[in-house]
C-alpha positions as CSV (number, residue, x, y, z in Angstrom):
1,M,17.6,-1.2,13.2
2,I,13.6,-1.2,12.4
3,Q,12.6,2.4,11.5
4,L,8.9,3.2,13.4
5,E,7.1,6.1,12.1
6,K,3.7,7.2,13.6
7,K,1.5,8.3,10.3
8,P,-1.7,10.8,11.1
9,A,-4.9,9.1,9.2
10,F,-5.6,9.4,5.6
11,L,-8.0,8.7,2.7
12,V,-7.4,7.0,-0.8
13,V,-9.6,6.0,-3.3
14,G,-9.0,3.7,-6.2
15,I,-9.6,0.3,-7.9
16,A,-9.7,-2.7,-5.5
17,R,-9.7,-6.3,-5.8
18,R,-9.3,-9.2,-3.1
19,T,-6.3,-11.5,-3.7
20,C,-4.0,-14.2,-1.6
21,N,-0.1,-14.4,-1.6
22,T,0.0,-18.2,-0.9
23,D,-2.3,-19.6,-4.0
24,E,0.1,-16.8,-6.4
25,R,-3.1,-15.0,-7.5
26,S,-1.5,-11.6,-5.9
27,M,1.5,-12.5,-8.9
28,E,-1.8,-12.1,-11.6
29,D,-4.5,-9.8,-9.4
30,I,-1.7,-7.1,-8.3
31,P,-0.3,-6.0,-12.4
32,A,-3.8,-6.4,-13.5
33,V,-5.3,-3.5,-11.2
34,W,-2.6,-1.4,-11.8
35,Q,-3.1,-2.4,-15.5
36,E,-7.2,-1.1,-15.0
37,F,-6.1,1.9,-13.4
38,F,-4.3,3.2,-15.7
39,S,-6.4,1.8,-18.9
40,I,-9.1,4.1,-17.6
41,N,-7.1,6.9,-16.2
42,A,-8.9,6.4,-12.9
43,A,-6.4,9.0,-11.3
44,G,-8.3,11.3,-13.8
45,D,-11.7,10.4,-12.3
46,I,-10.4,10.7,-8.9
47,R,-12.0,14.3,-7.1
48,H,-10.6,15.7,-4.3
49,Q,-6.8,14.8,-4.8
50,T,-4.3,15.8,-2.2
51,V,-1.6,18.3,-3.3
52,P,0.9,17.3,-4.0
53,P,-0.8,14.4,-6.0
54,V,0.3,10.9,-4.3
55,M,-0.4,7.5,-5.4
56,Y,-1.1,4.5,-2.8
57,T,-1.7,0.8,-2.6
58,V,-3.2,-0.3,0.3
59,Y,-3.5,-3.4,1.8
60,S,-6.3,-4.2,3.9
61,D,-9.4,-6.6,5.2
62,Y,-6.9,-9.3,5.9
63,E,-8.5,-12.8,6.4
64,K,-6.0,-13.6,9.1
65,D,-2.6,-12.4,7.9
66,W,-0.6,-12.3,4.6
67,T,-0.9,-15.8,3.7
68,G,-4.9,-15.4,3.7
69,E,-6.9,-13.2,1.1
70,Y,-6.9,-9.4,1.4
71,S,-7.8,-6.6,-0.2
72,F,-5.5,-5.0,-2.6
73,L,-6.1,-1.3,-3.9
74,V,-4.1,1.3,-6.0
75,G,-5.6,4.7,-5.6
76,C,-4.7,8.4,-4.9
77,G,-4.8,10.2,-1.8
78,V,-7.8,12.3,-1.7
79,D,-9.1,14.9,1.2
80,R,-12.4,13.8,1.1
81,L,-14.3,11.2,0.4
82,N,-17.7,12.4,-1.2
83,D,-18.1,11.7,-5.1
84,I,-16.4,8.3,-5.1
85,P,-16.5,7.4,-8.7
86,A,-18.3,3.8,-10.2
87,G,-16.4,1.2,-9.8
88,M,-14.1,2.9,-7.3
89,E,-13.5,1.9,-3.6
90,A,-12.4,4.3,-0.7
91,R,-10.4,3.6,2.5
92,Q,-9.9,5.6,5.9
93,I,-6.3,4.7,6.9
94,P,-6.6,5.2,10.5
95,A,-3.6,6.9,12.1
96,Q,-1.3,4.4,13.2
97,T,2.2,3.2,14.1
98,Y,4.3,1.5,10.8
99,A,8.1,-0.3,10.1
100,H,8.8,2.4,7.4
101,F,11.1,0.4,4.4
102,V,12.0,2.1,1.4
103,A,12.3,-0.3,-1.9
104,R,15.0,1.2,-4.0
105,G,16.2,0.6,-7.7
106,E,14.3,-2.0,-10.3
107,M,10.9,-2.2,-9.8
108,P,8.6,-4.3,-9.3
109,Q,11.4,-6.6,-8.2
110,A,12.6,-4.4,-5.5
111,L,9.2,-3.7,-3.8
112,L,9.0,-7.3,-4.0
113,E,12.4,-7.9,-2.4
114,V,10.7,-5.6,0.7
115,W,7.3,-7.0,0.6
116,T,9.3,-10.6,0.9
117,S,11.5,-9.8,4.3
118,V,8.5,-8.3,5.7
119,W,6.4,-11.9,5.1
120,Q,9.5,-13.7,6.4
121,S,10.0,-11.4,9.4
122,D,9.0,-11.5,12.7
123,L,7.5,-8.2,13.0
124,P,4.4,-7.9,15.4
125,R,2.1,-7.0,12.4
126,L,-1.3,-5.6,13.2
127,Y,-2.6,-6.5,9.9
128,T,-5.0,-3.4,9.3
129,Y,-3.8,-1.3,6.8
130,D,-0.4,-1.4,5.1
131,F,0.4,0.8,2.3
132,D,3.1,1.9,-0.4
133,V,3.8,5.6,-1.4
134,Y,4.6,6.5,-4.8
135,D,5.3,9.8,-5.3
136,H,7.9,11.8,-7.0
137,R,10.7,9.7,-6.4
138,F,8.9,7.0,-8.3
139,T,8.7,8.7,-11.3
140,R,12.6,9.3,-11.5
141,P,13.9,7.6,-14.7
142,D,16.4,5.6,-12.5
143,K,16.8,5.0,-9.1
144,K,12.9,5.1,-8.3
145,E,11.9,4.6,-4.8
146,V,8.7,3.4,-3.0
147,D,7.9,3.7,0.7
148,V,6.4,0.7,2.2
149,F,4.6,0.9,5.4
150,V,3.7,-2.0,7.7
151,A,1.2,-1.5,10.5
152,V,2.9,-2.7,13.9
153,N,2.3,-2.9,17.7
154,P,5.0,-0.6,18.9
155,L,4.9,-1.9,22.2
156,K,6.2,-5.6,21.0
157,I,9.0,-4.1,18.5
158,T,11.3,-3.8,21.5
159,Q,11.0,-7.4,22.0
160,I,12.8,-8.2,18.3
161,R,15.0,-5.6,18.0
């Protein structure tokens, strides 16, 4: 059974890069964005962070679907978009309905397994904004968890249950 969740609009600021899954660029680009984010202490430069602080990865600006190019952003939730640091970008994620999954276990393998199952599914994806949530559960020494939210057309979900 697919768990659907309506999420309100929210804001994220972070470091982004265009990438693609089918040519395997994402296997290099995604870790590189994470590395850059931490190496320059980007979270320390992002102002107006939400409380409690939450990190996100945002997938957006899809060329067509998961097989084409898209933007990948690692960032922090913020409550307003002024004072965006140089070299960073903002995303305004609209209120949408999402299929909600939870990646549990060894990271990043557990997360990759969730996304692989999404790519192979017949979910009625919107290809607007998808995102992963890295909250306090991700910082555990073991039993790590990451929420995965995939934008879907809720009117078409009943057709695949």
